[in-house]
C-alpha positions as CSV (number, residue, x, y, z in Angstrom):
1,M,127.7,108.9,77.4
2,S,125.8,107.5,80.4
3,K,123.3,109.7,82.1
4,P,124.1,110.9,85.6
5,S,122.7,109.0,88.6
6,P,119.5,110.4,90.1
7,I,120.0,112.1,93.5
8,A,118.1,111.3,96.7
9,M,118.0,113.7,99.6
10,L,117.2,111.8,102.8
11,T,115.9,114.1,105.5
12,R,115.1,111.8,108.4
13,P,117.2,112.3,111.6
14,E,120.7,110.9,111.8
15,G,120.7,107.1,112.0
16,R,117.2,106.7,110.4
17,N,118.3,106.7,106.8
18,T,120.7,103.7,106.7
19,N,118.5,101.0,105.2
20,V,116.9,103.3,102.6
21,R,120.3,104.8,101.7
22,H,122.0,101.5,101.1
23,A,119.0,100.2,99.1
24,L,118.9,103.3,96.9
25,E,122.7,103.1,96.3
26,R,122.3,99.6,95.1
27,R,119.7,100.8,92.7
28,G,122.0,103.4,91.2
29,W,121.0,106.5,93.1
30,R,123.5,109.0,94.5
31,V,122.4,109.7,98.1
32,E,122.8,112.8,100.3
33,E,121.9,112.7,104.0
34,C,120.4,116.1,104.6
35,P,118.8,115.9,108.1
36,A,115.9,118.2,108.7
37,L,115.8,117.8,112.5
38,D,118.1,117.3,115.3
39,I,116.5,114.9,117.9
40,R,117.8,115.0,121.5
41,E,116.6,113.6,124.8
42,A,114.5,116.1,126.7
43,V,115.7,117.3,130.1
44,V,113.2,116.1,132.6
45,V,112.4,118.7,135.3
46,T,109.6,116.7,136.9
47,E,109.0,113.1,137.8
48,V,108.7,110.8,134.7
49,P,105.1,109.4,134.5
50,R,105.1,105.7,135.0
51,P,103.4,103.3,132.6
52,E,101.4,101.6,135.4
53,S,99.7,104.9,136.2
54,F,97.8,105.0,132.9
55,D,95.2,102.9,131.1
56,L,96.6,104.0,127.7
57,I,99.9,105.4,126.5
58,V,100.1,106.8,123.0
59,F,103.5,107.2,121.4
60,V,103.6,109.7,118.5
61,S,106.9,108.5,117.0
62,R,109.9,106.2,117.3
63,A,111.7,109.1,119.0
64,A,109.0,109.3,121.6
65,V,109.4,105.6,122.3
66,A,113.2,105.7,122.6
67,G,113.2,108.9,124.7
68,Y,110.6,107.6,127.1
69,R,112.5,104.4,127.6
70,R,115.7,106.3,128.4
71,Q,113.8,108.6,130.8
72,L,112.3,105.7,132.7
73,G,115.8,104.3,133.1
74,V,114.6,100.7,132.8
75,D,116.7,97.7,131.5
76,H,115.6,94.7,129.5
77,S,114.2,93.1,132.6
78,F,111.5,95.7,132.7
79,I,108.0,94.2,132.2
80,W,105.4,96.4,130.6
81,P,102.3,96.4,132.9
82,S,99.6,94.2,131.4
83,E,96.8,96.6,132.4
84,T,98.4,99.5,130.3
85,Q,97.5,99.5,126.6
86,A,100.1,101.0,124.2
87,A,99.1,102.7,121.0
88,C,100.7,104.6,118.1
89,M,100.0,105.8,114.6
90,G,101.5,103.0,112.5
91,P,103.4,99.7,112.4
92,V,106.9,101.3,112.3
93,T,106.4,102.9,115.7
94,A,104.6,99.7,116.9
95,A,107.8,97.7,116.1
96,A,109.9,100.3,118.1
97,I,107.6,99.9,121.1
98,R,108.0,96.1,121.1
99,R,111.7,96.4,120.5
100,E,112.1,98.8,123.5
101,F,109.6,97.3,125.9
102,G,109.2,93.7,124.9
103,A,107.7,91.6,122.0
104,S,104.7,90.7,124.1
105,V,103.4,94.3,124.5
106,S,100.0,94.8,122.9
107,V,100.1,97.8,120.6
108,L,97.1,99.4,118.9
109,H,97.6,101.2,115.6
110,P,95.8,101.7,112.2
111,E,96.3,99.0,109.6
112,P,99.3,99.6,107.2
113,D,97.0,100.4,104.3
114,H,95.3,103.2,106.3
115,A,96.5,106.7,107.0
116,Q,99.0,106.8,109.9
117,D,97.8,109.7,112.0
118,S,95.6,110.6,114.9
119,E,92.4,110.5,112.8
120,A,93.1,106.9,111.7
121,L,94.0,105.9,115.3
122,W,90.8,107.3,116.8
123,P,88.3,104.6,115.7
124,V,90.8,102.0,116.8
125,L,90.8,103.5,120.3
126,M,87.1,103.8,120.3
127,S,86.7,100.1,119.6
128,L,88.5,99.1,122.8
129,D,86.5,96.9,125.1
130,Q,88.5,97.7,128.2
131,P,87.6,101.0,130.0
132,I,90.0,103.9,129.7
133,Q,90.2,106.9,132.0
134,N,93.9,108.0,132.2
135,V,95.8,108.6,129.0
136,L,99.5,109.5,128.5
137,I,100.6,111.0,125.2
138,V,104.4,110.8,124.7
139,R,105.7,113.3,122.2
140,G,108.3,116.1,121.6
141,Q,108.0,119.6,122.9
142,D,104.8,120.3,120.9
143,G,102.6,118.7,118.3
144,R,99.1,118.4,117.0
145,E,96.4,118.6,119.7
146,W,93.7,116.8,117.8
147,L,93.9,113.5,119.6
148,S,94.3,115.0,123.1
149,Q,91.3,117.3,122.5
150,R,89.1,114.4,121.3
151,L,90.0,112.3,124.3
152,R,89.3,115.2,126.7
153,E,85.9,115.7,125.0
154,K,85.2,112.1,126.0
155,G,85.8,112.9,129.6
156,L,89.3,111.3,129.8
157,N,92.2,112.5,131.8
158,V,95.1,113.3,129.4
159,T,98.7,113.9,130.3
160,L,101.1,115.3,127.7
161,H,104.7,114.3,128.3
162,Q,107.8,115.5,126.4
163,A,110.3,112.6,125.8
164,Y,112.6,114.3,123.2
165,Q,113.6,117.8,122.0
166,R,113.2,118.6,118.3
167,S,115.1,121.4,116.6
168,A,116.1,122.3,113.1
169,A,119.4,120.7,112.0
170,Q,122.3,123.0,111.3
171,W,123.8,122.0,107.9
172,P,127.6,121.9,107.6
173,Q,129.2,124.2,105.0
174,E,130.1,121.2,102.8
175,L,126.4,120.3,102.4
176,R,125.3,123.8,101.7
177,G,128.0,124.0,99.1
178,R,126.9,120.8,97.4
179,L,123.3,122.1,97.2
180,L,124.5,125.3,95.7
181,L,126.4,123.4,93.0
182,L,123.3,121.3,92.2
183,E,121.4,124.5,91.6
184,Q,124.2,126.0,89.5
185,H,124.2,122.9,87.3
186,G,120.4,122.7,87.0
187,I,120.2,119.3,88.8
188,S,116.9,118.6,90.5
189,P,117.1,115.9,93.3
190,T,114.3,113.9,95.0
191,W,113.6,114.8,98.6
192,L,112.1,112.5,101.3
193,F,109.8,114.2,103.8
194,T,108.2,112.3,106.7
195,S,106.9,115.1,109.1
196,P,105.5,118.6,109.0
197,H,108.4,119.9,111.3
198,G,110.9,118.3,108.8
199,V,109.3,120.0,105.8
200,E,109.4,123.4,107.6
201,A,113.0,123.0,108.8
202,I,114.3,122.0,105.3
203,F,112.4,124.9,103.7
204,N,113.8,127.4,106.1
205,N,117.4,126.2,105.4
206,I,116.7,126.2,101.6
207,Q,115.3,129.7,101.7
208,A,118.3,131.0,103.7
209,L,120.5,129.7,100.8
210,G,118.3,131.5,98.2
211,L,117.3,128.2,96.6
212,K,113.5,128.3,96.9
213,D,112.8,128.3,93.1
214,W,115.3,125.5,92.5
215,F,113.8,123.5,95.4
216,A,110.3,123.9,94.0
217,G,111.4,122.2,90.9
218,S,112.5,119.1,92.8
219,R,110.7,115.8,93.2
220,F,109.2,115.0,96.6
221,V,108.4,111.7,98.3
222,L,106.0,112.4,101.1
223,T,104.8,109.9,103.7
224,H,101.6,111.6,104.6
225,E,98.9,113.5,102.7
226,R,99.0,116.3,105.2
227,L,102.5,117.2,104.0
228,K,101.3,118.0,100.5
229,P,99.3,121.2,101.3
230,L,102.0,122.3,103.7
231,L,104.8,122.0,101.1
232,A,102.6,123.7,98.5
233,K,101.9,126.6,100.9
234,L,105.5,127.1,101.7
235,L,106.4,127.1,98.0
236,D,103.5,129.3,97.0
237,R,102.4,126.8,94.4
238,P,99.3,124.6,94.0
239,P,100.0,120.9,94.9
240,E,99.2,119.8,91.4
241,N,102.1,121.9,90.1
242,L,104.6,120.0,92.3
243,S,106.1,116.6,91.5
244,I,104.9,114.6,94.5
245,F,105.0,110.9,95.1
246,M,103.2,109.4,98.1
247,A,104.4,106.6,100.4
248,S,103.8,105.3,103.9
249,P,106.7,105.4,106.5
250,E,107.9,101.8,106.0
251,D,111.3,101.6,104.2
252,E,110.0,99.2,101.6
253,V,107.2,101.6,100.6
254,I,109.5,104.6,100.5
255,L,111.9,102.7,98.2
256,A,108.9,101.8,95.9
257,A,108.1,105.5,95.7
258,F,111.7,106.4,94.7
259,E,111.5,103.7,92.1
260,Q,108.5,105.5,90.6
261,V,110.6,108.6,90.3
262,F,113.6,106.9,88.7
263,P,112.1,106.6,85.1
264,I,111.4,110.3,85.1
265,Q,115.1,111.0,85.6
266,S,116.6,108.2,83.5
């Protein structure tokens, strides 16, 4: 009798899982889309800050890029101001910036083999030759303040702008039922996590179903080291007692991490 297919739980927002889903299915995985967060455009109650008003604009995610573009209300004839430097935490968001605002936009970000966070972006920003005074950080309704604090300590003017609204996804009854069945049959899936807010949202939904112990026995693909202690804290277990596989946010690297998991389950 053939062994059952391994199960992948993809938690990125709706529309972000397509490439990884299809690739995993071709590799024999059963895939469940289990969104952690619901991403919506933020309601703008003040004037949207214009790119030309800033020396540097930092986008914290692809959602920030898309939300800001919609808020600006510009079409494909829009030309990104040459005097405004764009920056982000990694090549995935950099590609989104160029896709939304033009292939010629210069985007600063850490190299792919570096961590993709504010700490890794900091030395890249500090190596800039051009002077910077006014900085815009485009994000959700909240987030880490590390970068904005460091910039302000340097004497720069920092504006925080909300381009999207992030909330915990509400799972349909059918999905909740499938998770309960997995627990009843003792089947442990592999979860993909790409953000702290996503980890917390999934955990809260899992805990509401009474599945914390089952969840702790899962395998986890994480795209940032910072997610490891957060997950361990929520599960009340040391990180070394969890089955964790690290990846960067690129789809190809995520797939490689899932391929590391497969022999464990086969």
